[in-house]
Each structure stands twice: as C-alpha cells, then as structure tokens.
C-alpha positions in Angstrom: 78.7 22.9 -116.4 79.1 24.5 -113.0 82.4 22.7 -112.5 83.9 23.9 -115.6 82.6 27.5 -114.9 84.4 27.5 -111.4 87.6 26.2 -112.9 87.5 28.8 -115.4 87.3 31.5 -112.9 89.8 29.9 -110.7 92.2 29.9 -113.7 91.7 33.6 -114.5 92.2 34.4 -110.6 95.4 32.2 -110.7 97.4 34.9 -112.6 96.3 37.5 -110.3 98.1 39.1 -107.1 96.2 38.8 -104.0 95.4 42.4 -103.8 94.2 42.4 -107.4 91.2 40.2 -106.7 88.0 42.2 -107.9 84.6 42.2 -106.2 83.1 40.7 -109.5 85.6 37.8 -108.7 84.3 36.8 -105.4 80.6 37.1 -106.6 81.3 34.8 -109.4 83.4 32.3 -107.4 80.4 32.0 -104.8 77.8 31.6 -107.6 79.7 28.8 -109.2 80.4 27.1 -105.9 76.9 27.4 -105.1 75.8 25.9 -108.5 78.2 22.8 -107.8 76.6 22.1 -104.6 73.1 22.4 -106.2 74.0 20.0 -108.9 75.6 17.6 -106.6 79.2 18.0 -107.6 80.4 17.8 -104.1 83.4 15.7 -104.5 84.6 17.9 -107.3 84.3 21.0 -105.3 86.3 19.4 -102.6 89.1 18.7 -104.8 89.4 22.1 -106.4 89.3 23.6 -102.9 91.8 21.1 -101.6 94.2 21.8 -104.5 97.4 23.6 -103.3 97.5 25.8 -106.4 94.2 27.3 -105.3 95.2 28.1 -101.7 95.5 31.9 -102.1 92.1 32.1 -103.9 90.1 29.8 -101.4 91.8 31.7 -98.4 90.3 35.1 -99.8 87.1 33.9 -101.4 86.5 30.7 -100.0 84.6 32.0 -96.8 81.7 32.7 -99.4 81.0 29.1 -99.4 80.7 28.4 -95.8 76.8 29.6 -96.1 75.9 27.4 -98.8 77.8 24.2 -97.1 76.1 24.9 -94.1 72.8 25.2 -95.6 73.3 21.7 -97.3 74.0 20.4 -93.9 70.9 21.7 -92.3 68.6 20.8 -95.3 69.7 17.4 -96.4 68.8 14.2 -95.0 71.1 13.0 -92.3 71.4 9.5 -94.1 72.8 11.3 -97.1 76.0 9.9 -98.4 77.2 13.2 -99.1 76.9 14.4 -95.6 80.4 13.6 -94.6 81.7 15.8 -97.8 79.9 18.4 -96.5 81.5 18.3 -93.0 84.9 17.7 -94.6 84.3 20.8 -96.9 83.3 22.9 -93.7 86.3 21.9 -91.8 88.7 22.5 -95.0 87.1 25.8 -95.4 87.5 26.6 -91.7 91.2 25.7 -92.0 92.2 27.5 -95.1 90.1 30.7 -95.2 90.9 34.2 -93.8 89.8 34.1 -90.0 88.5 37.5 -90.0 86.2 36.9 -92.8 84.9 33.6 -91.5 84.4 35.1 -88.2 81.9 37.6 -89.5 80.5 35.0 -92.0 79.8 32.5 -89.2 78.2 35.1 -87.0 75.8 36.0 -89.8 74.9 32.6 -90.4 74.1 32.2 -86.6 72.1 35.6 -86.7 69.9 34.5 -89.6 67.6 31.7 -88.1 64.7 32.1 -85.9 62.4 29.7 -83.9 63.3 25.9 -83.9 66.0 26.5 -86.3 68.3 28.5 -84.1 69.7 25.5 -82.0 70.6 23.2 -85.1 72.6 26.1 -86.4 74.3 27.1 -83.3 75.1 23.1 -82.5 76.7 23.0 -86.1 78.7 26.0 -86.0 80.3 26.3 -82.5 83.2 24.0 -83.1 84.1 25.9 -86.3 83.7 29.2 -84.6 85.9 28.1 -81.6 88.6 27.1 -84.3 88.4 30.3 -86.2 88.7 32.5 -82.8 91.7 30.4 -81.6 93.5 31.8 -84.8 92.6 35.3 -83.9 95.6 36.2 -81.8 95.2 39.9 -82.2 92.0 41.1 -80.5 90.9 37.9 -79.4 89.0 39.2 -76.6 86.9 41.4 -79.0 86.1 38.2 -81.2 85.2 36.3 -78.1 83.0 38.7 -76.8 81.3 39.4 -80.1 80.7 35.6 -80.6 79.4 35.3 -77.0 77.1 38.3 -77.5 75.6 36.8 -80.9 75.1 33.4 -79.5 73.6 34.7 -76.1 71.2 37.0 -78.2 70.0 34.0 -80.3 69.5 31.7 -77.1 67.7 34.4 -75.3 64.7 34.2 -77.5 64.3 30.3 -77.2 61.5 29.5 -74.6 62.9 28.0 -71.6 61.6 24.6 -70.7 59.8 24.5 -67.8 58.6 20.9 -66.6 60.7 17.8 -66.7 59.0 16.4 -69.8 59.6 19.8 -71.8 63.2 19.6 -70.6 63.7 15.9 -71.8 62.2 16.8 -75.3 64.2 20.1 -75.5 61.7 21.0 -78.3 63.5 24.2 -79.0 67.2 22.6 -78.4 68.0 25.3 -75.5 69.4 22.6 -73.2 71.8 21.1 -75.7 72.9 24.6 -76.7 73.7 25.3 -73.1 75.8 22.2 -72.6 77.7 23.0 -76.1 78.2 26.6 -75.1 79.9 25.5 -71.9 82.4 23.6 -74.3 82.6 26.4 -76.6 83.8 28.9 -73.7 86.1 26.4 -71.7 89.3 27.1 -73.7 88.8 30.9 -73.3 88.5 30.4 -69.7 91.3 28.2 -69.5 93.4 30.7 -71.4 92.6 33.5 -69.0 93.5 31.5 -65.9 96.7 30.0 -67.5 98.0 33.6 -68.2 100.0 34.5 -65.1 101.2 37.8 -66.5 97.9 39.4 -66.4 98.4 41.2 -69.9 95.9 43.8 -71.0 94.5 41.4 -73.8 94.0 38.7 -71.0 92.0 41.4 -68.7 89.9 42.1 -71.7 89.2 38.5 -72.4 88.4 38.3 -68.8 85.9 41.0 -69.1 84.1 39.4 -72.0 83.7 36.3 -70.0 82.5 38.1 -66.9 80.0 39.7 -69.2 78.9 36.5 -70.7 78.6 34.9 -67.0 76.1 37.6 -66.0 74.0 37.5 -69.1 73.8 33.8 -68.9 72.7 34.1 -65.0 69.7 36.5 -66.4 68.9 34.4 -69.2 68.1 31.6 -69.1 68.9 30.9 -65.5 66.8 33.5 -64.0 63.4 31.8 -65.4 65.0 28.1 -65.7 63.0 25.8 -63.5 65.3 23.3 -61.9 64.4 19.5 -61.5 63.0 18.2 -58.2 63.9 16.2 -55.9 67.4 17.1 -55.2 68.8 13.6 -56.4 67.9 14.4 -59.7 69.9 17.5 -60.0 72.8 15.8 -61.9 70.5 14.9 -64.7 69.2 18.6 -64.9 71.1 20.2 -68.0 70.1 23.7 -67.0 71.4 23.1 -63.2 74.6 21.8 -64.9 74.8 24.9 -67.0 74.3 27.2 -63.9 77.2 25.1 -62.0 79.6 25.5 -64.9 78.8 29.5 -65.1 79.5 29.8 -61.4 82.6 27.7 -61.9 83.7 29.9 -64.7 83.1 33.1 -62.4 85.5 31.4 -60.1 88.1 30.5 -62.5 88.5 34.1 -63.9 88.9 35.6 -60.6 85.3 36.4 -59.6 84.3 33.6 -57.0 80.5 34.4 -56.1 81.3 35.8 -52.6 83.3 38.6 -53.9 80.9 39.5 -56.8 77.7 39.1 -54.7 78.6 40.6 -51.4 79.7 43.7 -53.4 76.6 44.3 -55.2 74.8 47.5 -54.2 77.6 49.1 -52.3 78.9 52.3 -52.6 82.4 51.3 -52.5 83.3 48.4 -54.8 86.0 45.6 -54.0 86.0 44.5 -57.5 86.5 46.9 -60.4 84.0 46.3 -63.4 82.4 49.9 -63.9 80.7 48.8 -67.2 78.1 46.6 -65.5 77.9 49.1 -62.5 76.5 51.6 -65.0 73.9 49.2 -66.1 73.3 47.7 -62.5 69.5 48.9 -62.2 68.2 46.0 -64.2 70.6 43.7 -66.0 73.0 43.1 -62.8 70.0 43.0 -60.3 68.5 40.3 -62.1 71.6 38.5 -62.4 72.6 38.9 -58.8 69.2 37.6 -57.6 69.6 34.7 -60.1 73.0 33.8 -58.6 71.7 34.4 -54.9 69.1 31.8 -55.7 71.2 29.3 -57.3 74.0 29.5 -54.4 71.4 29.5 -51.1 68.7 27.3 -52.5 70.1 24.9 -54.9 73.4 24.9 -53.1 75.8 25.3 -56.1 79.2 26.2 -54.7 77.8 27.3 -51.3 80.8 25.7 -49.8 82.6 29.0 -51.1 80.4 30.8 -48.5 82.5 32.1 -45.6 81.3 30.1 -42.4 81.4 33.2 -40.3 78.4 35.0 -41.8 75.5 35.0 -39.4 72.1 33.8 -40.6 70.7 37.1 -39.9 73.2 39.1 -42.1 72.4 36.6 -44.8 68.9 37.4 -44.4 69.4 41.2 -44.6 71.8 40.5 -47.7 69.1 38.4 -49.4 66.2 40.5 -48.9 67.2 42.7 -51.7 67.4 39.6 -54.1 64.1 38.5 -53.0 62.6 42.1 -53.8 64.1 41.8 -57.3 62.4 38.3 -58.0 59.0 39.0 -56.4 58.7 41.8 -58.7 58.7 39.8 -61.9 55.4 38.0 -63.0 56.9 34.7 -64.3 55.9 31.7 -62.1 59.5 30.3 -62.2 60.9 33.6 -60.8 58.0 34.3 -58.3 58.7 30.7 -57.0 62.4 31.5 -56.6 61.6 34.6 -54.6 59.4 32.5 -52.2 62.1 29.7 -52.1 65.0 32.1 -51.5 62.8 33.9 -48.7 62.0 30.7 -47.1 65.5 29.5 -47.1 66.7 32.7 -45.4 64.0 32.7 -42.8 64.6 29.1 -41.9 68.3 29.8 -41.4 67.5 32.7 -38.7 66.5 31.9 -35.1 63.4 33.6 -33.7 63.6 37.0 -32.3 67.1 37.3 -33.5 66.4 40.3 -35.8 67.3 43.7 -34.7 64.7 46.5 -34.8 66.9 48.4 -37.3 66.1 45.8 -39.9 62.9 48.0 -40.3 64.9 50.9 -41.5 66.3 48.7 -44.6 63.8 49.3 -47.4 63.7 45.8 -48.7 62.3 44.7 -45.3 59.4 46.8 -46.1 58.9 46.2 -49.7 59.3 42.4 -49.6 56.3 41.9 -47.6 54.1 44.1 -49.7 55.6 41.7 -52.6 54.1 38.7 -50.8 50.9 40.4 -50.3 50.8 40.9 -54.0 51.6 37.3 -54.8 48.8 36.1 -52.4 46.3 38.4 -53.6 46.9 38.9 -57.3 49.0 36.0 -58.6 47.1 33.8 -60.8 49.4 31.0 -60.9 47.8 28.1 -59.4 51.0 26.5 -58.2 51.5 29.4 -55.9 48.0 28.9 -54.6 48.6 25.1 -53.6 47.8 24.3 -50.1 50.4 25.6 -47.6 50.7 24.4 -44.0 50.8 28.1 -42.9 47.2 28.7 -44.8 45.4 25.8 -43.5 44.6 24.2 -40.2 46.1 25.1 -36.8 48.6 27.7 -38.3 46.0 29.6 -40.2 43.5 29.6 -37.1 46.5 31.4 -35.1 46.8 34.1 -37.7 42.9 34.5 -37.9 42.7 35.0 -34.2 45.2 37.9 -34.7 42.8 39.5 -37.4 39.2 38.6 -36.4 39.7 40.3 -33.1 38.6 43.6 -31.6 41.3 45.1 -29.2 39.0 46.6 -26.9 36.1 44.5 -27.3 32.6 46.2 -27.8 34.3 49.6 -26.9 36.8 49.4 -29.7 36.5 52.6 -31.7 35.1 51.4 -34.9 35.5 54.3 -36.8 39.1 54.6 -36.3 39.6 50.9 -36.8 37.3 50.7 -39.9 39.6 49.9 -42.5 41.0 47.1 -40.7 37.6 45.7 -39.7 36.4 45.7 -43.2 39.3 43.9 -44.3 38.8 41.3 -41.4 35.1 40.8 -42.3 35.9 40.4 -46.0 38.6 37.6 -45.4 36.1 35.9 -43.1 33.6 36.2 -45.9 36.0 34.6 -48.4 37.0 31.7 -46.2 33.5 31.1 -45.4 32.4 30.8 -49.1 35.8 28.7 -50.2 35.7 26.4 -47.3 32.9 23.9 -46.5 32.3 22.9 -43.1 32.7 19.2 -43.7 35.9 20.1 -45.3 37.3 22.4 -42.9 40.6 22.9 -44.7 41.2 26.2 -43.0 40.1 25.1 -39.6 37.7 28.0 -39.5 34.5 25.8 -38.6 36.2 24.5 -35.4 36.9 27.8 -34.3 33.7 29.5 -35.4 32.0 29.7 -31.9 35.2 31.5 -30.7 35.5 33.9 -33.6 31.6 34.6 -33.0 32.4 35.4 -29.1 35.6 37.2 -29.6 34.6 39.2 -33.0 31.0 39.1 -34.4 29.1 39.7 -31.3 31.3 42.5 -29.8 31.3 44.0 -33.4 27.3 44.0 -33.3 27.4 45.4 -29.8 29.9 48.2 -30.7 28.0 48.9 -33.8 24.8 49.6 -31.9 26.7 51.8 -29.3 28.5 53.6 -32.1 25.4 54.4 -34.1 23.5 55.4 -31.2 26.2 57.8 -30.2 26.4 59.5 -33.6 22.8 59.6 -34.1 22.5 61.5 -30.7 25.3 63.8 -31.9 23.4 64.4 -35.2 20.5 65.4 -33.3 22.6 67.6 -31.1 24.1 69.4 -34.2 20.8 69.6 -36.0 19.6 71.6 -32.7 22.5 73.8 -32.8 22.0 74.6 -36.3 18.6 76.0 -35.8 20.3 78.5 -33.2 23.1 79.0 -35.7 25.7 78.8 -33.1 29.2 76.9 -33.3 29.4 73.7 -31.4 31.6 71.1 -30.8 31.3 67.4 -31.3 33.1 64.3 -29.9 34.3 61.5 -32.2 36.4 58.8 -31.1 36.6 60.2 -27.7 38.2 63.5 -29.2 36.7 66.7 -29.8 36.4 68.2 -33.1 37.3 71.6 -33.2 34.7 74.0 -33.5 33.2 74.1 -37.1 30.2 75.2 -38.8 27.0 72.9 -38.0 26.7 72.0 -41.9 30.3 70.6 -41.9 29.7 68.7 -38.6 26.6 67.1 -40.1 28.8 65.8 -43.0 31.3 64.5 -40.8 28.7 62.6 -38.6 26.6 61.2 -41.6 29.8 59.9 -43.1 30.6 58.0 -39.9 27.2 56.5 -39.7 27.7 55.4 -43.6 30.9 53.8 -42.5 28.8 51.9 -39.7 26.4 50.9 -42.2 28.8 49.5 -44.6 30.3 47.4 -41.9 27.0 46.3 -40.6 26.0 45.1 -44.2 29.2 43.0 -44.8 28.6 41.7 -41.1 25.2 40.8 -41.9 26.3 39.0 -45.2 28.7 36.9 -43.4 26.3 35.5 -40.9 24.2 35.0 -43.6 26.4 32.9 -45.4 27.5 31.0 -42.2 24.2 30.2 -41.8 23.5 28.9 -45.1 26.7 26.8 -45.2 25.9 25.3 -41.4 22.4 24.5 -42.6 23.6 23.0 -45.8 26.1 20.7 -44.1 23.3 19.9 -41.5 21.0 18.7 -44.3 23.7 16.7 -45.9 24.5 14.8 -42.6 20.8 14.1 -42.1 20.6 12.2 -45.5 
C-alpha cells in the first residue's frame, strides 16, 4: 500500500515542472517514503529513488527521507540484513539531492540527539556531511563554519573522559568523535593549503578553520586529562587530537609561536579581529590550553625558537598559568601546576629580575597557589609532595616559625604573622603523628621550641606587662582629665583622650590573650601527641 501510494505521488509530480512542486507534494512524498521504510519495503523504495525518471523529484524532495533512513540505521539491530540497503540509500540520497537542503537537513539531525545518542549520530553523518559540503563551491567557507560549529556545540556537552579506563571505555563516544572530526576537517585544511592564490573565499575558509581550532583547544582539550607515562602518549586519542589541531594551525598559516606569542599584545602581527573582541574568556582559555600542550606535553615544541630564554618563557607562561589556576576543574588546576613547574624548572636560580614583580601575573599566581593549597578539595592535589614533607618542608617551617628579634620582637605589629604561624603549627601537630613524622616536624621540635615557642612566651609576658603598665598610667591620667601620650610598638601615639587610649591598649591586650590561647593549645597538643607516642612505644 505504501509503495503504491509513493508511486502515485511520483507519477503525478513527473508531469510537473520543478518550480511547480507544491509544499503539499513534499509532505506527501515524505509520509509515503516513511511508510515504505516502516513496512520494510526498503528494496522497492531504493529502486524508485534510483530510477532515472525520478531524478528531478528526488533532487528536490529526497532530502526529506534522510532523517527516516538515519533513524532506521540508529534504531535497527546491527545484524539486520536490511542495514546495507539503508547505507546504500543514504549514499544515494547524498548523491542525488539538493546539497543546500541536504546540508541543513543533516545539521538538524546532528542537533537533535542528547547524551549518549550524540556520538552515534555524528559518527554516522560526518562522511555524508563532508560529501555534501564538497559539492557547495559557493559559500563553502560558510558551510564549513556552520557544520564545524554545530558539531562542536554537540561535542562540547559530552563529558570528557578523565581516567585511562574511562578513555578506553569511551562511554559517550567523545574520543571516537574527535578522531572522526579530524578526518572530516582534513580535506578543508588541504584545500586552504593548496590554494596559492589566497582568494577571498579561501581566506574565509581559513578563518572558519582557525575558529574551530581555538574552540577545540578550549573544549575538549582544556579539561582533557592525558595519559601517563609519556610512552603511552601514542595510544591517547585526545592527545592525538591535540596534535592534529596544532598541526592544522600550522598548516593554515598560524603556527603556534605566531599565535601564542602575540596573545595579549596591543600590536598584533596576526590579523584576526573577531577573536580579539572576545579575547577575555574564549581566547584566554584556548591560549592557556595551547601553552600547556606545547610546553608540558611537548606537542610541536620543535617549532619553538631556540633563542628564547627560560626567564622569558616563564614570564610568558605566567599569564596562562594564572588562567588555569582560576578554574575549579581538577584536570585544569593540574595543568596550571604542571605548566608552572615546567616553566620554573627551566629557569636558573636567581635569574629573574626584580622588574618581574611589576608583572600582574607574578603576584596573582602565588595567590592562586595559596587558594589551591588551602581551598582545593581534590585529593590528588593534596598527595604527598617532596616540598611539603621532610627536609624541604622543615626548611620552609624555620622561615615561618621564627621571631625576627627573638623575645623583643614587636608582637602587636607582627600579630597576624604570628597567629598564622601558630595555626600552621597546630595543624601540623594534629595531622602528623610523631611515629610517622612525614613532615619532619617532630625531629625539629626542640629547635622550634627554642627559636619560636619559648621566645614567644617571653615576648608575651613582656608585652602584656608593658601594656598593663600603660593602662594603669592612662587610668591615672584619666582621673586628672589631662591628655597624655602612650608608647605602642616603640612609637608614641599622638595625644588623644584617655578613653580612646584605653580602648587601644585593651585591644592590644586582647590580641596578646588570643595569641597566648593558641600558643597554649599548641603546647597542649604537642604534650598529648608525645605522651601518646611514648605510651605506644612502651607497650
């Protein structure tokens, strides 16, 4: 019944001119073709489409059947005998139908699915989509840009595999899609590189490809976690995708040194204004991702000019490190730390000039590191590091747990630093047991007590006595209702009413009491921990 209905529609349309086809005809053709597929008349439908007499009708109306054919391929069992006919019909429709209509139809099909259905549709339609675009000689750049943008939008919502197991399972098909996307893009890259005349259309195509490369550097490559150790790099599909994207940049005339070293400059040596306008976020993330891929993963690093000094590269990378450390994703934070370590290891000690402190990123990156150390909940960034255990940590602790002038240090002026030091010591005592001694704290405890805790006790007693005497003096002056001067931190406070002086002095005493309470808690914890260890050793 469905076949007869379709033949009837075709017979009626055969006598019409192309421009006389009505909207009603398109709808009836689609419904009848859909019914043929539903009822299993795939071979007869194939013959009707293949018939030379129906060429004009199929050219104008056939694209409506692409969706139903694609759905048959997605839903039917892979062992279905009819599957080969579906593929043949899809190829035939791509060959015969109006490419403009087909392009829009295919992109609509790509936009429809969500979740785990995205990758099967993309993998199925990339080859037909490529064939259709190759037929569109006019406005090819626009067609390529539209296709790449649609594909990227769909892929950008897929979760990026994080572990090696997730990458091998590729549950959402992102890795497969990235590899297929490279093959889809290659002919258009080759077309750009093969055009020696640099026509206007070629320049437009180059811009669309550049846009796609930048988007890919941001997603999925910014959050992608690459396999370790390096010898497994060749088996990492996302790393291969990164290498291809960087290769595309070079092929279309934008090798990474040209792109990356001009980012952020007021005067550009590469002309791409559209991206400069949205540089704040899109391009900053893409450039930071590119810097990581080149300097840490070593992709195309041989393109890097050898004359660049390590200190210059550090200054250059600090801006990218800042961008990476501002993110919250574990993989992106790890990349920021890796890029910082890589840049620092290239740089000799004492080789940086003091002018570096005038560069904003040299101040913001350490602040970012503090946030990662104190606020980041990610366990893999809290794993033992040689700089935070044993001798390396001890050398840092002696810089912190120290009074510059011993017991005579101005405790009020240094109160914030002292409180921070005591809280650090309290945390280390709580977290590290004497028998474990991962931090090396317990080995150095006697030195810490002599250089910090005991002088602090003495300093507190002296300071409290001084301020209590000043309070007594101020109270006596208050009775006489005269103005007086008070010495705080070795400096005389300007004359002020006695009530105000008393507030200042009591505030100082409160600060000393606060320091003293934390100090007492630290000493209590040390005593508890050492006693507990002693009891364990006696058993």
